[in-house]
Backbone as a chain_set.jsonl record, in Angstrom:
{"seq": "MYKHVEKSHRGREIGIIVLGVWLTLTGVMQVFSLQIPFINTMLALLAIAAGVLLLFSRK", "coords": {"N": [[0.909, -1.24, -0.047], [1.699, 1.151, 0.85], [4.196, 1.69, -1.032], [3.053, 2.1, -3.39], [1.445, 4.989, -3.019], [3.995, 5.737, -2.56], [5.223, 5.981, -5.061], [3.431, 7.341, -6.599], [3.559, 9.718, -5.513], [6.196, 9.725, -6.224], [6.141, 10.543, -8.824], [4.931, 12.761, -9.255], [6.091, 14.544, -8.184], [8.186, 14.774, -10.505], [6.858, 15.731, -12.2], [6.018, 18.097, -11.672], [9.3, 19.188, -11.525], [9.675, 19.003, -14.48], [7.556, 20.665, -15.048], [8.465, 23.05, -14.099], [10.436, 23.122, -15.485], [9.926, 23.466, -18.047], [8.356, 26.012, -18.259], [10.377, 27.733, -17.315], [12.162, 27.915, -19.684], [10.495, 28.552, -21.588], [10.47, 30.775, -20.656], [12.813, 32.359, -20.571], [13.045, 31.856, -23.686], [11.621, 33.483, -24.476], [12.713, 36.208, -23.145], [14.743, 36.442, -24.235], [14.988, 36.237, -26.618], [16.107, 34.045, -27.896], [17.162, 31.251, -30.6], [16.778, 28.451, -31.04], [17.624, 25.673, -32.984], [14.727, 23.343, -33.602], [13.43, 23.708, -30.72], [10.4, 24.269, -30.543], [9.7, 22.172, -30.322], [10.827, 20.59, -28.728], [10.121, 21.81, -26.352], [7.438, 21.51, -26.764], [6.805, 18.798, -26.193], [7.981, 18.444, -24.081], [6.178, 19.723, -22.427], [3.874, 17.936, -22.791], [5.19, 15.989, -21.606], [5.358, 16.508, -18.913], [2.524, 17.456, -18.621], [1.553, 14.635, -18.476], [2.333, 13.471, -16.881], [1.678, 14.749, -14.427], [-0.892, 14.38, -14.713], [-1.148, 11.42, -14.601], [-0.446, 10.785, -11.944], [-1.992, 11.712, -10.133], [-3.668, 9.848, -8.401]], "CA": [[-0.143, 0.1, 0.268], [2.899, 2.158, 0.952], [4.805, 1.642, -2.377], [2.189, 2.97, -4.388], [1.617, 6.137, -2.138], [5.353, 6.73, -2.892], [5.503, 6.119, -6.05], [2.348, 8.285, -6.977], [4.009, 10.827, -5.09], [7.551, 10.425, -7.096], [5.637, 10.703, -10.309], [4.295, 14.056, -9.201], [7.501, 15.093, -8.075], [8.674, 14.412, -11.122], [6.135, 15.917, -13.641], [6.289, 19.359, -11.359], [10.121, 19.44, -11.933], [9.359, 18.823, -15.864], [6.943, 21.574, -15.66], [9.277, 24.134, -14.328], [11.873, 23.434, -16.772], [9.134, 24.317, -19.149], [8.162, 27.371, -17.758], [11.703, 28.706, -17.317], [12.542, 27.738, -20.736], [9.949, 29.55, -22.402], [10.478, 31.968, -20.453], [14.416, 32.524, -21.269], [13.466, 31.916, -25.381], [10.711, 35.17, -24.803], [12.984, 37.539, -23.174], [16.466, 36.522, -25.117], [14.982, 36.102, -28.075], [16.908, 32.89, -28.316], [16.882, 30.918, -31.664], [17.845, 27.087, -31.041], [16.885, 24.64, -33.649], [13.519, 22.112, -32.854], [13.334, 24.311, -29.752], [9.197, 24.307, -30.389], [9.002, 21.045, -30.467], [11.282, 20.535, -27.634], [8.897, 22.424, -25.706], [6.416, 20.77, -26.704], [7.444, 17.312, -25.749], [8.327, 18.764, -22.35], [5.002, 20.056, -21.45], [3.086, 16.635, -23.082], [5.093, 14.941, -20.053], [4.686, 17.62, -17.901], [1.37, 16.808, -18.298], [1.224, 13.481, -18.387], [3.299, 13.034, -15.258], [0.643, 15.38, -12.976], [-1.834, 13.372, -14.135], [-1.437, 9.828, -13.716], [0.337, 10.426, -10.619], [-3.296, 12.142, -9.307], [-4.271, 8.709, -8.146]], "C": [[1.208, 1.368, -0.149], [3.651, 2.711, -0.267], [3.694, 2.34, -2.815], [1.79, 4.532, -4.049], [2.68, 6.701, -2.798], [5.507, 6.967, -4.432], [4.314, 6.837, -7.235], [2.981, 9.725, -6.866], [5.615, 11.525, -6.125], [7.334, 11.057, -8.66], [5.563, 12.475, -10.252], [5.816, 14.995, -9.057], [7.954, 15.445, -9.365], [8.38, 15.589, -12.457], [6.044, 17.538, -12.787], [8.157, 20.092, -11.837], [9.976, 20.077, -13.642], [8.759, 20.477, -16.668], [7.567, 22.688, -15.555], [10.742, 24.221, -14.876], [11.5, 23.983, -17.948], [9.046, 25.615, -19.357], [9.459, 27.915, -17.95], [12.322, 28.77, -18.819], [11.82, 28.489, -21.79], [10.163, 30.731, -21.999], [11.545, 33.149, -21.082], [14.227, 32.778, -22.554], [12.276, 33.567, -25.832], [11.478, 35.983, -24.688], [13.991, 37.6, -23.615], [15.999, 36.724, -26.079], [15.778, 35.013, -29.421], [16.298, 32.236, -29.456], [17.874, 29.62, -32.017], [16.599, 26.211, -31.743], [16.091, 23.376, -32.707], [13.206, 22.424, -31.487], [11.71, 24.389, -29.118], [8.813, 23.24, -30.12], [9.829, 20.239, -29.417], [10.309, 20.816, -26.406], [7.258, 21.471, -25.021], [5.996, 19.668, -25.903], [7.853, 17.557, -24.031], [6.961, 18.999, -21.61], [4.099, 19.108, -21.55], [3.48, 15.814, -21.429], [5.119, 15.23, -19.068], [3.174, 16.594, -17.329], [0.662, 15.213, -18.03], [1.605, 12.855, -16.942], [2.16, 13.588, -14.169], [-0.538, 14.667, -13.191], [-2.151, 12.09, -14.194], [-0.535, 9.215, -12.5], [-0.748, 10.97, -9.273], [-4.224, 10.996, -8.561], [-4.007, 8.687, -6.604]], "O": [[1.437, 2.105, -1.108], [3.745, 3.914, -0.512], [3.594, 3.462, -2.32], [1.87, 5.298, -5.009], [2.634, 7.746, -3.448], [5.875, 8.038, -4.915], [4.422, 6.798, -8.46], [2.981, 10.617, -7.714], [6.012, 12.627, -6.505], [8.059, 11.754, -9.37], [6.061, 13.244, -11.074], [6.324, 15.864, -9.765], [8.183, 16.653, -9.432], [9.144, 16.094, -13.28], [5.986, 18.38, -13.683], [8.292, 21.204, -12.346], [10.123, 21.255, -13.97], [9.007, 21.109, -17.695], [7.518, 23.486, -16.491], [11.705, 24.98, -14.767], [12.164, 24.675, -18.719], [9.481, 26.271, -20.304], [9.569, 28.663, -18.922], [13.0, 29.763, -19.084], [12.402, 28.996, -22.748], [10.098, 31.712, -22.74], [11.37, 34.202, -21.695], [14.894, 33.7, -23.023], [12.168, 34.301, -26.815], [11.539, 36.794, -25.612], [14.524, 38.709, -23.59], [16.592, 37.587, -26.726], [15.961, 34.989, -30.638], [15.088, 32.404, -29.602], [18.913, 29.5, -32.666], [15.415, 26.04, -31.455], [16.46, 22.746, -31.716], [12.681, 21.495, -30.874], [11.454, 24.505, -27.92], [7.674, 23.084, -29.68], [9.425, 19.087, -29.254], [9.868, 19.946, -25.655], [6.598, 21.115, -24.044], [5.048, 19.626, -25.119], [7.929, 16.757, -23.099], [6.682, 18.584, -20.485], [3.311, 19.073, -20.605], [2.76, 15.334, -20.553], [4.939, 14.436, -18.144], [2.865, 15.761, -16.476], [-0.411, 14.864, -17.537], [1.139, 11.96, -16.236], [1.825, 12.913, -13.196], [-1.239, 14.297, -12.249], [-3.256, 11.637, -13.894], [-0.123, 8.105, -12.166], [-0.597, 10.824, -8.06], [-5.37, 11.25, -8.193], [-4.419, 7.75, -5.921]]}, "num_chains": 1, "name": "protein.A"}
């Protein structure tokens, strides 16, 4: 029983970290107008990963 709660909590922590990375990168890209190849694809994948981790760790 406790392993399930611990696993769910860990997924949520990772999701929040990924969300924080996404928010930071999005902000930096806007403020400094950086041009990095495929950054939009990378940011979209980070957003999807964060969303999936947060949604599936809600149990």
